[in-house]
Wavefront OBJ file of the C-alpha trace (Angstrom):
o trace
v -76.309 14.813 -7.706
v -79.175 12.967 -9.367
v -80.392 9.854 -7.361
v -79.672 6.370 -9.108
v -82.396 5.119 -11.165
v -83.898 1.635 -10.677
v -83.761 -0.937 -13.496
v -87.059 -2.260 -14.477
v -87.316 -5.687 -16.141
v -84.326 -7.556 -17.872
v -81.632 -5.505 -19.645
v -81.230 -6.215 -23.278
v -77.580 -6.900 -24.251
v -76.278 -5.972 -27.767
v -73.033 -6.169 -29.482
v -71.322 -3.122 -27.822
v -73.795 -2.022 -25.230
v -76.519 -2.937 -22.692
v -80.016 -1.113 -22.915
v -81.879 -0.942 -19.686
v -85.272 0.504 -18.796
v -84.788 2.636 -15.619
v -87.066 4.515 -13.417
v -85.993 7.573 -11.481
v -87.334 8.517 -7.998
v -89.316 11.438 -9.501
v -91.048 8.797 -11.730
v -89.368 9.417 -15.180
v -88.978 5.999 -16.966
v -86.327 6.140 -19.855
v -84.228 3.756 -21.872
v -80.552 3.863 -20.707
v -77.867 2.511 -23.098
v -74.606 1.790 -21.530
v -71.236 0.735 -23.016
v -70.015 -2.701 -22.062
v -66.244 -2.734 -22.828
v -65.570 0.845 -21.929
v -61.855 0.119 -21.482
v -61.472 -0.678 -25.344
v -60.541 2.836 -26.761
v -62.064 1.827 -30.161
v -65.462 0.986 -28.447
v -65.424 4.020 -26.399
v -64.707 6.160 -29.421
v -67.481 4.560 -31.313
v -69.906 5.098 -28.302
v -68.879 8.773 -28.166
v -69.292 9.080 -31.834
v -72.852 7.601 -31.592
v -73.958 10.187 -29.085
v -72.503 12.996 -31.196
v -74.335 11.737 -34.362
v -77.692 11.358 -32.663
v -77.376 14.711 -30.906
v -76.895 16.315 -34.135
v -80.070 14.852 -35.758
v -83.570 16.238 -34.934
v -86.234 14.489 -36.714
v -89.535 12.933 -35.756
v -88.334 9.465 -37.137
v -84.921 9.430 -35.466
v -84.295 8.752 -31.869
v -83.622 11.479 -29.444
v -81.077 11.707 -26.470
v -82.588 12.971 -23.407
v -79.407 12.839 -21.122
v -75.849 11.409 -21.223
v -72.741 11.092 -19.235
v -69.673 10.048 -21.231
v -67.292 10.533 -18.223
v -68.986 8.161 -16.058
v -68.037 4.509 -15.858
v -69.715 2.975 -17.812
v -70.606 5.986 -20.042
v -74.334 6.014 -20.838
v -77.119 7.934 -22.554
v -80.688 7.933 -22.239
v -83.684 7.803 -24.732
v -87.387 7.674 -24.663
v -89.012 4.238 -24.049
v -90.110 2.615 -27.252
v -91.523 -0.543 -28.236
v -89.334 -2.942 -30.194
v -90.316 -4.281 -33.879
v -91.643 -7.437 -32.240
v -93.425 -6.051 -29.538
v -95.265 -3.475 -31.827
v -95.959 -6.057 -34.613
v -97.534 -8.430 -32.263
v -100.291 -5.812 -31.302
v -100.527 -4.159 -34.822
v -101.330 -6.611 -37.822
v -100.144 -4.825 -40.812
v -101.974 -4.754 -44.198
v -100.191 -3.630 -47.290
v -101.209 0.016 -46.836
v -99.686 -0.084 -43.343
v -96.407 -1.531 -44.712
v -96.334 1.238 -47.378
v -97.051 4.057 -44.627
v -94.654 2.743 -42.134
v -91.767 2.114 -44.687
v -92.234 5.486 -46.093
v -91.690 7.149 -42.695
v -88.615 5.035 -42.229
v -87.224 6.264 -45.688
v -88.004 9.912 -44.601
v -86.069 9.376 -41.406
v -83.184 7.846 -43.414
v -83.276 10.710 -46.138
v -82.971 13.147 -43.352
v -80.038 11.295 -41.826
v -78.313 11.312 -45.278
v -79.051 14.915 -45.722
v -77.111 15.600 -42.570
v -74.225 13.516 -44.033
v -74.592 10.685 -41.785
v -74.747 6.922 -43.045
v -76.488 4.504 -40.583
v -74.942 1.207 -41.887
v -76.983 -1.176 -39.790
v -80.548 -0.630 -40.817
v -82.584 -3.745 -39.391
v -85.940 -4.502 -37.763
v -83.935 -4.499 -34.408
v -82.808 -0.816 -34.936
v -86.364 0.566 -35.746
v -88.436 0.916 -32.725
v -91.965 2.557 -32.484
v -93.527 5.228 -30.400
v -97.016 5.312 -28.715
v -98.484 6.571 -32.037
v -97.063 3.764 -34.136
v -94.335 5.948 -35.729
v -91.106 4.185 -36.656
v -88.062 5.554 -34.838
v -84.514 4.778 -36.397
v -82.118 3.958 -33.575
v -78.658 2.576 -32.762
v -76.081 4.564 -34.756
v -73.307 2.575 -33.220
v -72.020 1.843 -36.709
v -72.952 5.212 -38.096
v -70.604 7.413 -39.973
v -70.656 11.151 -40.285
v -68.765 12.049 -43.395
v -66.170 14.817 -42.978
v -65.153 13.449 -39.547
v -62.073 11.356 -38.585
v -64.060 8.453 -37.243
v -62.862 6.169 -40.002
v -59.630 5.971 -38.119
v -61.549 3.991 -35.410
v -62.337 1.262 -37.996
v -59.996 -1.389 -38.461
v -59.201 -2.018 -42.178
v -59.670 -5.744 -41.823
v -63.212 -5.601 -39.955
v -66.531 -6.196 -41.440
v -69.692 -4.840 -39.578
v -73.467 -5.058 -39.987
v -76.240 -7.455 -39.399
v -76.194 -10.627 -41.547
v -79.168 -10.694 -43.932
v -79.413 -6.997 -43.850
v -75.962 -5.505 -44.286
v -74.651 -4.702 -47.818
v -71.961 -7.047 -49.164
v -69.396 -4.253 -49.421
v -69.733 -3.933 -45.473
v -67.986 -7.381 -45.265
v -65.345 -7.085 -47.954
v -61.821 -6.880 -46.273
v -61.044 -3.051 -45.953
v -64.272 -1.833 -47.523
v -66.476 -1.009 -44.381
v -64.944 2.408 -44.472
v -66.526 2.904 -47.965
v -69.977 1.794 -47.000
v -72.258 4.936 -47.912
v -75.777 5.749 -48.693
v -76.091 3.019 -51.222
v -75.281 0.443 -48.245
v -78.218 1.772 -46.374
v -80.441 1.450 -49.418
v -79.504 -2.178 -49.616
v -80.444 -2.474 -46.015
v -83.749 -0.722 -46.642
v -84.458 -3.234 -49.338
v -83.917 -6.129 -47.147
v -85.957 -4.430 -44.342
v -88.956 -4.011 -46.898
v -88.595 -7.878 -47.651
v -88.785 -8.617 -43.958
v -91.901 -6.370 -43.626
v -93.705 -8.608 -46.194
v -92.299 -12.013 -45.265
v -90.993 -11.714 -41.696
v -87.558 -12.619 -43.180
v -85.006 -10.922 -45.213
v -83.994 -14.024 -47.120
v -83.923 -12.900 -50.785
v -85.241 -16.090 -51.982
v -88.612 -15.135 -50.325
v -88.971 -12.016 -52.457
v -90.799 -14.279 -54.991
v -93.542 -14.767 -52.549
v -94.391 -11.125 -52.693
v -97.157 -11.063 -55.446
v -96.720 -7.415 -56.517
v -94.460 -7.397 -59.405
v -93.294 -3.762 -59.125
v -92.615 -4.075 -55.453
v -90.327 -7.023 -56.215
v -88.594 -5.009 -58.954
v -88.171 -2.195 -56.457
v -86.597 -4.446 -53.919
v -84.273 -6.373 -56.482
v -82.785 -2.849 -57.415
v -82.191 -1.977 -53.730
v -80.386 -4.969 -53.165
v -78.093 -5.322 -56.206
v -74.703 -6.744 -55.216
v -72.963 -3.887 -57.053
v -73.653 -0.610 -55.299
v -73.633 1.239 -58.613
v -76.598 -0.717 -59.756
v -78.830 0.342 -56.825
v -80.821 3.628 -56.286
v -77.974 6.119 -56.041
v -79.640 8.010 -53.170
v -82.770 8.219 -50.881
v -84.427 10.999 -53.089
v -84.378 8.460 -56.037
v -85.538 5.630 -53.933
v -88.359 7.509 -52.364
v -89.511 8.779 -55.897
v -89.783 5.210 -57.161
v -91.337 3.871 -53.978
v -94.206 6.368 -53.821
v -95.215 5.250 -57.407
v -95.835 1.658 -56.073
v -99.339 0.554 -55.499
v -99.846 -1.399 -52.349
v -103.099 -3.435 -52.178
v -104.194 -6.534 -49.886
v -105.342 -9.412 -52.300
v -108.834 -9.607 -50.580
v -109.386 -5.863 -51.434
v -108.223 -6.376 -55.099
v -110.465 -9.355 -55.500
v -113.454 -7.650 -53.908
v -112.976 -4.558 -56.345
v -112.336 -6.764 -59.354
v -115.322 -9.108 -59.011
v -117.630 -6.035 -58.149
v -116.759 -4.634 -61.436
v -117.361 -7.857 -63.304
v -120.875 -7.930 -61.908
v -121.736 -4.387 -63.071
v -123.435 -3.924 -66.343
v -120.757 -1.585 -67.652
v -117.496 -2.517 -69.449
v -114.350 -3.896 -67.656
v -111.813 -1.176 -66.957
v -107.973 -1.516 -67.409
v -107.775 -1.181 -63.416
v -110.038 -4.262 -63.080
v -107.777 -6.380 -65.498
v -104.755 -5.048 -63.563
v -106.331 -6.233 -60.276
v -107.153 -9.729 -61.679
v -103.743 -10.029 -63.206
v -102.144 -9.443 -59.753
v -104.330 -12.133 -58.306
v -103.420 -14.870 -61.109
v -100.859 -16.765 -59.093
v -102.849 -16.831 -55.836
v -104.801 -20.113 -55.657
v -107.100 -18.898 -52.885
v -108.592 -16.003 -55.174
v -108.321 -17.919 -58.305
v -110.479 -20.805 -56.851
v -112.748 -18.158 -55.188
v -113.313 -16.435 -58.457
v -114.481 -19.624 -60.347
v -116.563 -20.958 -57.391
v -118.257 -17.727 -56.556
v -118.511 -15.659 -59.834
v -121.662 -15.861 -62.016
v -121.432 -17.288 -65.472
v -122.078 -13.857 -66.881
v -119.037 -12.537 -64.961
v -116.827 -15.394 -66.129
v -117.869 -14.782 -69.794
v -117.177 -11.223 -69.594
v -113.804 -11.642 -68.302
v -113.169 -14.338 -70.970
v -114.335 -11.844 -73.764
v -112.184 -9.000 -72.435
v -108.858 -10.665 -71.959
v -108.705 -14.225 -73.146
v -104.955 -14.596 -72.366
v -105.368 -13.742 -68.827
v -108.508 -15.817 -68.521
v -106.530 -18.754 -69.851
v -103.986 -18.250 -67.189
v -106.740 -18.211 -64.591
v -107.948 -21.394 -65.979
v -104.647 -23.172 -66.060
v -103.647 -22.105 -62.602
v -106.975 -23.238 -61.338
v -106.929 -26.604 -62.847
v -103.025 -27.045 -61.991
v -103.146 -26.002 -58.450
v -106.614 -27.693 -57.771
v -105.707 -31.280 -58.807
l 1 2 3 4 5 6 7 8 9 10 11 12 13 14 15 16 17 18 19 20 21 22 23 24 25 26 27 28 29 30 31 32 33 34 35 36 37 38 39 40 41 42 43 44 45 46 47 48 49 50 51 52 53 54 55 56 57 58 59 60 61 62 63 64 65 66 67 68 69 70 71 72 73 74 75 76 77 78 79 80 81 82 83 84 85 86 87 88 89 90 91 92 93 94 95 96 97 98 99 100 101 102 103 104 105 106 107 108 109 110 111 112 113 114 115 116 117 118 119 120 121 122 123 124 125 126 127 128 129 130 131 132 133 134 135 136 137 138 139 140 141 142 143 144 145 146 147 148 149 150 151 152 153 154 155 156 157 158 159 160 161 162 163 164 165 166 167 168 169 170 171 172 173 174 175 176 177 178 179 180 181 182 183 184 185 186 187 188 189 190 191 192 193 194 195 196 197 198 199 200 201 202 203 204 205 206 207 208 209 210 211 212 213 214 215 216 217 218 219 220 221 222 223 224 225 226 227 228 229 230 231 232 233 234 235 236 237 238 239 240 241 242 243 244 245 246 247 248 249 250 251 252 253 254 255 256 257 258 259 260 261 262 263 264 265 266 267 268 269 270 271 272 273 274 275 276 277 278 279 280 281 282 283 284 285 286 287 288 289 290 291 292 293 294 295 296 297 298 299 300 301 302 303 304 305 306 307 308 309 310 311 312 313 314 315 316 317 318
């Protein structure tokens, strides 16, 4: 019989379960998830189903089960200790390229999950953890569905599930949670990307994102009608990898450097300037720091964009 582990720190209580960090006498430290209301047959069935789902998935960006005992009370399973989203982002300040890399890894994890006929249905920052190498790990399949199973009989027809601000609207429509599929996960992923930029999933904050194509990408992900979203992860990833992610500072340095060169202005330079047109910080910096020659060169090459810069400079400065 294995010696009982010692709990380290304060357990984290979720909707259906408690997660505690435990240390065994042999020095092993793991995260143990225990079902709270194990007397409820529906909750117990969900918990067992989660273990079955995770055990069927073997991917670098999906959590792994190290051990489990579903006959013990409370039933439990153990996972590697990972950093929470908040713990990781406090020590790792992301730039736009970091966002693209991390989100792409999350997409790859979800694509693998879908390829194995599983829908997560609760993709949120709280359910994405990080390993020691900074890789995102998709966790908490408590609301997951493996198609072709009879799990739907454990879902009451009048129930709605998911995390507000991330879950797709069909997950809250009476009797439709059973119908939530890959497009519901795509909705959650769109809100997750919004959160990565703005630290909130509020759709009203999408306008803050300066990159027009990124905004269009997110808007397609979170269409209210599932039929208007990307239909699957392959299509979503194909669209995502075409997006260009740049920090405004990098764009500004690159564009103004080219304006100082003796050669002509490239289309890339104009595209970079256009993406900065709504930023008062860099519009002001452009006029205050650029030489008269650079300003004239810009005006002669694209007078319409130059007027937009001028309008924003005077409108936002006074």
